[in-house]
N, C-alpha and C positions, 0 to 999 in steps of 0.2 A: 348398324351402324352408331345410335344412340347407345347402345351397350356398350361398345367399346371407348366411346367417348368417357361416360361415368367408370370405366375402368383405368383409364390414362391419369385421370383427374384423381382418384381415389390412389393410386399411386405417388402420384408427386404429392399430395397430401402428407403421404407416410414418410418420402425424404424429409421434406419440409420438418415435421416432427422429427426425426431422428436426429438432424441438426441442429435444432435449437436445443435437444436433449442432450447432445454433446458440447454445444457449448456451455450451459447452465451447470453442466456436473462433472465437467471435465474427462469425459471419455470418450469414443469414437462411436457413433451410431453405429448398429450392428452392421450394415453393410455398406455406408459412404464410403467407408477410413481405404476398403479393400479395393474397391470400384473406382475410385475418383484417381486422375493420375497427380503426380507428384509437382506440385509449385515451388520455382526457382526464390528463392530469396537470399537473402545477404545475412552472415550470422554474426556472432560474435560472442565474448568469454568475459563473464563476471569476474573480475579482479577486488583483490583486499589491500586496502592501502588507508594510509591518514589522508582525511581531506580537511582541507581547511574550508570554513565557511567562510565566503566572500559576500560584502555588502556592497553592493554600487549605487550612487547618486551623482548627481549633476550638480555640480556647485559653481559660485561665482567667486573670482578671485577681488579680495579687496584689502588695501594699505592696513598695514597692523597700528598706524595713527595718522591723525590728517588735524591739520593745527590750521585755521583760520586765521592770517597776520592783519589786525587793524590797531591804528593809533590809539592811542589812552588818553590824547587832546585834540581838541580840532585844528588843524594846520595847513599849512602849503606844503606840497612835496616840492621838496629844492634839486632832488641827484636819486637815483634809481643806481643802486649798483650792482644788480644782477640782470640777466634776460631770463624770460621764457622758455620752461624746460630744463634748466640748469640744477646741477647737483650741488647741494649746500652743506656746510658744516654749521652744529652747534655754535652760536656765538657773532657768525660770520655776517656783516652789516649787509644790510637789504637795502632801507632807506635813509634818506636825510633830510629831515623838516626844516623849515624855515626858524631858526632859534636865536636870533636878535633880539626879540621880545624877552624870553626866559634868560639872556645872558646880560641882559640889563636888570634884571630882577633880581640874578643870583648878585652882582654886583650890588645891588641897592640893600639887600639883606646882609652883606658883610658889611657894608660899611654902617649900618644900623647898629651890628654887633661891636664894633670897635669903638664906637660913642657909647654905649653902653658901658663898656668895659671903664672906660675913660671915667663914665662917670660911678659908676660902682668905684673905683680906685679913688676918686676923693672924696667919696662918701664914706668910705672906710677908715681915711686918714682922718678927718672929722670926728668920729667914732673915738677913735685912736685919743686924741687932744681931749675930746671931753671928759673921754673916764679918766686922763690925767688931772682934769680940773677938777673934778667932781670928788677925786682921792683928798684933793686940798682944800675940800670945802670953797672952793671957787666958783662953781655952777653949781646949779641943782640937779638932783635925779632923774626931774623931767626931762632936761635938756638932752642928757645921756640915753633916755630912752628913746626919744623923737630922733637922734641922732641912726639908734639901733636900728629903728624902724624905718628909715631910708636907706638903707644898708640891704635889708631884707628885701624891700621892695624891688631895688634896682638888681640884685640876684636874681628875683624870680623876671623881671622884666628882661635881663640877659639869658636867660634858658629858654623863653618864648621865642627871641630874637634868633637865636640858634638852630631851635626847631624848624622857625621859617627858613631859614637858610639854608637847612637841610634839605625841605620841602622844595624851595629854587631850585636845588640841584636836582633833585630828581626831575621834576620838571624838565628840566634842558636836557636833560640822559633821555628822556622819553623822544626827543628830537633823532635819536639815532635810534632806527629800528634792526633791531638783530633776529637771525633765526633761533628759536626756540629749541630745536634738534635737527640731528641729521636728516635729510631726506631729498627728494626734489620737488621744484616749483611748479607749478601750472603756470595757467595764464595770469598776468599781471594788467590789474583794473585801475590804474592809476600812470600819471607819467609828471615829468616837472612841469611844477605850474599847478597841478591837479589840488583841489583842496580833499585832504583826507579827514572821515570822521568817525569818530567810536561807533557811532550806530548805522553805519553806511555797510555797502558792499565790502565784502576783506578785498585789500590790496592784492593781496594773493593767498594761493595755498601750499601749504607743504606738506607731502606725503612721504610715510613711512614704507618704503619697498625693500627694504634688505632686513629684517625676514617680513615676510608677507603671510596674510591668510586665506583663508578659502573657507566660503562659508556653504554648509548644505543640510540638507535636512535627511533624516532615516525615519524609518516607523517606529509607532512608540513599542512596539510588541518586543522590538530587537535590545531596548533600552535594558532590561535584566541581562539577559547573558552578556551583552558587552561590559555592563559593569562589573559582571562576574569575573569575566575573565581580565580585565584591567580595572580593578578597584580603584586606582587616585585617576582615572578617566586619561590614562596619556597613550592610548591606542597609537599603534601605528598606521597612517596614512598615506597611501600612494594616489599623486595626483597626475593623469594621463595628458601630456601637451600636444601641440599639434605637432605632426611628423611622426607619431607614434612614442615621443620620448616621455620617459616616465621619471616624477621626481618625488623623495621621500621626506614626508612630514611626521607631524606627531600631532596628535589631536590635543586641544588646549581648553575648549569650551562644551558644556553641554549645557543647554537651558534648562531654566529651573520651572518650566511649565511645557506641555505638548501643546499644538494646537487640537482644538475639539473638530474643529471644519475638517481639517485635512485627515489628522490621527498621526500626525509627523510629530519630532523634536528638532530643533535648531541647534546646529553644533558647525565648532570653526577648527580649523586645523591650520598649525602655522609650520610652515617651508622657509626653507633659507635658499634667497634670492640674490645672491652675488651677480651675476649676469643679467638680471632684470629680463628673464626667460618669462616671466609670470608678470601680467599686467592688470591692473585694476581696472574691473569691468568687465572683463573676459570671462567665458565659461569654460570650464575645465569635468573633466572625469574623476571623479573621486573614487577610492576602494578602500574597505579594511576588512581585515581578520577580525570576527567577532569571537569566535571559537574554530577548535576541529575537531572533527569527527574520527579517533582513531580504530584503527581494523575495521573501516566500512567496507563493504560491499559497491562495487561502483561498476557502474554499464553505460552504456551509449543512453542518452536520455531521449532518442527518438525510438526505443526498443519499447518503451512504456504503452503501452494500451488503455485508453479513460473507456471503461465498458460503462451500463447504466447505474453501476452503484459502487464501482470500485475498480481501483487500476490493478493492472496486471501485466505479466509478459508471458511468451510463448517459449516453454521450456523445448530445445531438441533431444530425445529421448536417443538412445542408442540407436532403434529399430528406424530413425531418421522420421517418425512421428512427432507431434508437438502435443505438448499439454499446457494450459492456460495456469499460471502461477500467480497466486495475489503478492502483491507489494506494497509496500507503506514507502514514500518518498520522503527523505529528509532534506536533501539538498540536490538543487539543479542549480549547476555553473558550466560556463563554457561547452557546452554541451555533453557533460558528464553529469549522471545521477546517481548520489548517495541513496541505496534501496534498503529496507530491513526484508526477510520473508524470503532470500533469496541466499545461495551455498555459495563462495568464492568458486570458481571454476565449471559455472554449469555453463552451456551453453544455449546460447537466448537467439532467436530472431529478431533484427535489427531492419530490415529494410525485406518488405511482402509480407506485414502479419496484416494488411486490411483484407483481405480474402481468406483468411485462414479461420480453420475452426478447429476446436482440440479432434486432436486425433487424427487428422490431416496428414498426407505424408508431404514429404519436401526435399527438394535436392538444394543443401547449401553448400556455403564456403565461409570458412573463418575469416574473419577480418586480416588484411595481410598476405592470404594466401591466394594463390591464383586460381588452380583448378578444384571444381566445387565436387563435392562426395558423390558417388551416386547413392540413389535410396537404395534401401535396404530391399532384399525379395518379398512379398508378400507372402 
């Protein structure tokens, strides 16, 4: 009995050694392939086509421009001309402040200018009379010089007061606060009677929503390929919104430095947003084609088996046995893998590879075909 157990154990070791031999050398063990029953698998055919290399990332929507509206002078709010959430145009009136004090300052400055002009006119007349008298030797040259100096001084005073008038007019105009750009206003923080201050919180914020931007990051290793395909950095970008809706945009910004902690680079894409489908602060999925692989061999990604040191697929030979074929993965996207090391048209195992060894016999059916092929006779 002990002798029989030893014989059975020795036979098991031989079978295991043969299976290991076939796995690493791609050839069936001497007796295992012929005696093992055929295993049921699903197969596919390697295809050759041009494959776009798509980069995907999560991004967030942000307004193209954001303006905080603040007063230039401290004053009381008299009237609010807009409501929260309203779309406004550049130049549209937003707030009116208390302008009574500034109006009186403008009137005072204009009155001062009028008085300066009158004084200047009188001084110029006096200068002309003195010049006529000096020509007849009735007055000295000193009298003429004094009159000329007075004229020059009054001209300077007039210029200063005219500048003060313009300054007062600007201060008066600052009581009418208008929109600096087209956009949508947010919450209004002041109301009639509130004290508006230049250093306080914004009275409201205007955000430009059309066009709009999406900020996202990509691995820094993709930058060289992206710039090689789009030297101007204007790559087309697709954003997927809720409900599977997609919108097309364009890359407009690549940060000047990558993040050393995450190894990513910040980028922005601009999208047309006339219907305001994209809203600041929301998250979207973005994708862009960094390059294309012409004539690439494509197989289902699930067909790839990861071995101890390399990746491979199981080829189905004409006699319905399988052989391990080493492959290198160029790109995986949407369940398809572009690989090298495999010929187009080759039949490969897509499902059921977990229990296979090189040289094993299979019963297989190509994807899209109903009836499986019968295994070849041994």
